[in-house]
N, C-alpha and C positions, 0 to 999 in steps of 0.2 A: 672574705671574699664569696662563698660562695650567694650570702643574699645580693651581695651585687652582679654576679652572675647571673643569676635567678632573675635578677629585675629586666638585665638586658636580654637573656633572650625571650622575657616576656614582651616587651617595647617592641622586640623585633619580629617578634609574632602578630603583634599588632598593629605595626607596618603594614606587614605584610597582608594581612585580613584588610585593612584598608585600602591598600591596592587594588587586592580582587575585587572586594567590592565596586571600586570606581571602574576595573575594568568589567564588571557585569553590569552595571548602571551605563555603563558607554555605548557596550553592546545591544541592549532592548535598547536603548533611544534610536542606535542609528536605522533600525528596522524599520524601515516608512513604506508604504505602497504608493506607488507612483501610478497615477490615472488608477484611483479607483474606481470611477464610470463604469471604466471595461471591467473591471473585474465585475463589479456587480450586474454587470449585461451578462453578462456569459455565464457567470456559475448561476446566472434565472434560467436559463435552457435546460438545466439540470431535474427534471420535472418526475416527481412522484408517480404517476400515472404509468411512467414510458419506463421506469426501473420497473414495476409492476410487470409491465410486458414480458422485459427481459428474464426476470424472476422466473417466473410462471413457466414460460420456455424451457428455462436452462433447467428446473428442477421438473420437467414434465419426464412422467414415468416413462416415454415411448424411448430415453436415455438407459433404461435400464438401471438407474444411481451411478454412470458414469464410472465407473470403475476404471483404474488405469491398465490401459494394451487391450479393453475389452469394446466390442462393437460400439457399444452404447458411447463411450468414450470418445472415442473416435468421430462419430458423428454429432458431439459437441462442438466439438473443435472444427468442424467443417463450417457447424452454425457460425463461429465466432470468427472464422476467418473472413466466412459470407456477409459478416456482418459491418469490416471493417474492406472490406471491396465496396461493397454496397454507397459506403458513407466516403467513398477517395480518397481514405488513409492507406498509405502505401505499406508496403514488406518491402526488409530491406532487402538491398542489392541482391547480397552473396542468397537470399533465400527465397527466390519471389516465388512461391506457394504459399508462403507465411509461415509454413514448419519448419521445426528443428527439432528432425528426428532424436530420439532420444531412447537408445540400443537398449535390447534387453539385458545386454552382458553388465549394464550398470545397472538394473533394476534386481528387485527380488527373484530368486530363480522362479516361479512360477507364472509370471510377466508376461504381456508378451511386447515390443517396442511398440512405445508410445511420442508422443510428441507435444513439443512446447507452440504455441503461438505467437507470432512477436508481427507488433505492426509498429509504425512508429511515421510521426510528423518531424520533417527536418526543421531545425534551428534558423531564423533568419541572420543572427550575426555570429553565433560560437556554433556553428553546425556540427561540430565534435566533439561537444560537452554534453551528454545524456541524463537527464531526470529521469528513471523508471518508474511506473504505475506497475503493479504487478498483483495478480492473486493468481492463488490453483481454480483449476478447474475441474478437478479428479474430485469423487469419491468413493462413498463405499461399495456400491453396487448392489448386489444382490446377495443377499444372510438370510439364509432358511424361507428360503421362495417370498421375503417380502424386500421391497423395493426399498432403498434409501434416497430418497429425491433429494437432501442435502440444499435445501432450498435457502435456510442461512448457509452452510457451511457447503461450497462456498457462492452459492447462487447468486447470492447476496452483494461477494464483494466482486464478481464476473461482472455484475449490472451497474456498478460503481465504475468501474474501470471503462465499460462502453459509454457512459453519461460524461466522463471524463473527455473520452478523446472526442467525443461527437462536442463539446463544448469550444477544444482547441481546434477542432477542424475549423467552424463555427469563425471563429477570432482570422483564425487563417486566411480562411477564405475572403471577410471583413480589411484586409491588409492589417491586423495585429498579431498572425500567428505570432510563436515561441521562440526567443533570441537563442536560446537552448534546445535540443534535441529532445524531444518525447517521448519516451516507448513503453508501450502497451505491450505485458507477460504476462501470460497465461500459462504456470507450466503445470506441467503434470506431474503424477507421482509425490505430490503431498502428501497423502495420506496414510502412504505406506514407507516415512521416512526422508524426506524434501527432497526425492532423489532428481526429478526436474529441475529444481532452482541450484540444485549442486552440480548438474551436468552442464547447465548454462554457467554458470559463473566460472568455471576449469573449461568450458570451450564456448569463451564469450562472442555476437556476431558484433557485439561493438566494441572497442578496448575498454577492459574495465578499469583501466589509470584513468580511464577520462569520465567515469562515471559519478556527478554532482549527489544523488544520493538515491535510494529506493524507497519508497512511500507504498508498503504491504498491507493488502489491504483483504484482511479473511474474518469472517462473519462480524456485519454490523448492521445487519435487519431487525436482530428482537432484543429484549430486554432481560437481564439477567435479575435472581431473588433481590437482590442490594440494594435497586435502583424504582422496582415497584410504584416508590413514592414520589419518584422525579426521575420521569423516562429521559430526557436532556441530556444524556451523556454520551463520554464515549470514553474508551480506555486507551491511553496516551502509552506505547512500548516502547523504550531502548531508545527516542528521540536523543536522550544527551550524552550516550553512550560515547559517542564520536567525536559532536559535535554541542557543544551549547550554542551555536547560532540555530541550531536548527533547531532545539526545544526552544528556544523562543519564538523564532518564525510560526510555529504551528499557534503559540498562544496568541500572535498578534494576527494570523489569520483569524482565528476563533472571536477574538475581539472585536474584530472589527465586520466580520461577516454571517458570523454563526450564532453567535452566545450559547454553546453546549456545555457543561460542566467535564471540563478535562481529568480526567482518573486518574490516579500515577500508582494506584494501590498496587499493581504488578509490575509495575516500572522497579519495584526493592530489587534490588541483585540479590536477598533475602528470600522473596517468596519460594515457596514451596512447591509451588505451581509449574516456575522454570517455562513460563512463556514467552520470555524472548528469544529460545533454543529450538522455538517449535514451530515454524511459520517460516515461512519462505527468505524473510527479509535478512533471516539468519546468517544463509551460506553470504549474502555481500557484506554482511556484516565481519563478518570471519577476512574478507578481502583490505580490511578495513573503509570500507566505506561505509557514511553514516547514514543509518536506517532508519527509519520506524513502521511501528506495529498499530495497526487500528484496528480495535476488536473491541466486542461489545460482552463480552465473557458468556460462560456457558450457561443453559438453558436445560428446562425439563425435556427440551426434544434434541440435546444435543446428540449428533450420531445415533440416531432412534429413527425409524421408518418414519416416525410423527415428526420432522422438521418440514414442513411442507407449506408451498407458496400461502396459502391462507392466513399462513400466521406469521407473517412477516407487517410491520409497522413502516408503511412503505415511506409516510410524512419523515420521522424517524431516519429512516434508509436517506431521504433526500439533503436533510439537516446534514448528516454525517458527510454525505458524498460531496456537501459544498466545502464542508471545512477541506477533504482533501484538495477538491480543486484550485481553493484559495493557495493554500501550502505551496503548490506546484508547478503555480501562478508565479506565484512569488519568484522559486527558487532559479524557474525558467525565463525568468525573466531580470533578473536582478542585476542592475550594472556588474558586481561583481561576484566571482562565484564561490558557492557556500564554503565556508574556511571548517576547516577540521577542527578538533582539541576540544578540551574539554576546561573549562576556569573551573 
C-alpha cells in the first residue's frame, strides 16, 4: 500500500508539473507585440545625448545634493514639473501644479515638508487603468561640506523617466497614444526611508486598485564590478513576485528590441542585500501591485560625492531606458490587462 500510495503521489506531482509547464509555455507564447514598427519608432526617440543633458542638470551642484525638504530639492522638483509643462504633459486634475505635498509629520523629524511630482498621459481606451513609471528625485544633500550630486542615484532614473514620457507624448501626438494612462511619478524621501512613495500609495491621486503595474527606476547609468567584462546588462528585481506575466513581458521586450543581459541575481528571495525592499516599488508591492525594479548594482561612487555626471555610461543608459519604455508600451497597449498571480 505504501509503495502504491507513493507512486500515486509521484504521478499526481508529475501531472501537476506538466500542467504548470504548459501554462508557462502558453503564457510566454501569448505575449506578442502588435505594430512593432511603432514601438521601434518611439523608442528610437530616446537619445543618449538628451539623457546626458538631463543628468547633468539634475546632478548640478546648484541643487546642493537634493536633500528632501531643502531648497535644492525644491528647486529640482520645480525643474521636473517645468519639463512636463514644456512638453505638454499634463498634471492630474486634482493637483494642477504637479505637486503632491508630503508633510513633514510623515518624514523624519529634522526634515521640512517636501513633494512628489506627478504628470500623466491619459489613455485612449482604458483611461482609468494606470501604468506607473517611477523614480526618486532626492539624494543625500551636503555632508561635511561636500555636495553629493547623485548622478546615478538617481539622476539616471529621473532622466530615464523624462525620455520615456517624451516618447509616449510623441506617440500620442501622432495618434498612437497609450490605451491605458501612463503616470510619471517622481517621489521624494527615498533616501531617508521610502517615505514619498509610501505617502503616495496611502494617499493615491489615481485609484490604487486600478494600478496595472509600477516600473521603478533607481540607478541605471553605471556598471558594477561584476559586469566590467560585459556592460550590456541590467538587474531585474521583483517582476515575478506578483505576476509571472510581467516577468515574461520584460523578457519579450528585451528580446524584441534591446538585447541586454537580464540579471536576476538580486531577485533571489534569500539575497542578503534585500534590494527588493529598498526602493520605491516596494510600497506599491505592499498594495498587491505587480512591480519591477530596474537597477545597475552598486559601484565605487555609490552614495559618495564622486557620483558625478561625467561617469555615467550614456549609451548604456539609453539601452536600459529603451527596455523600460518597451515594457511600459506593452503594459499600456495590450488588449488585456496585466494578469496577477504567479505560476
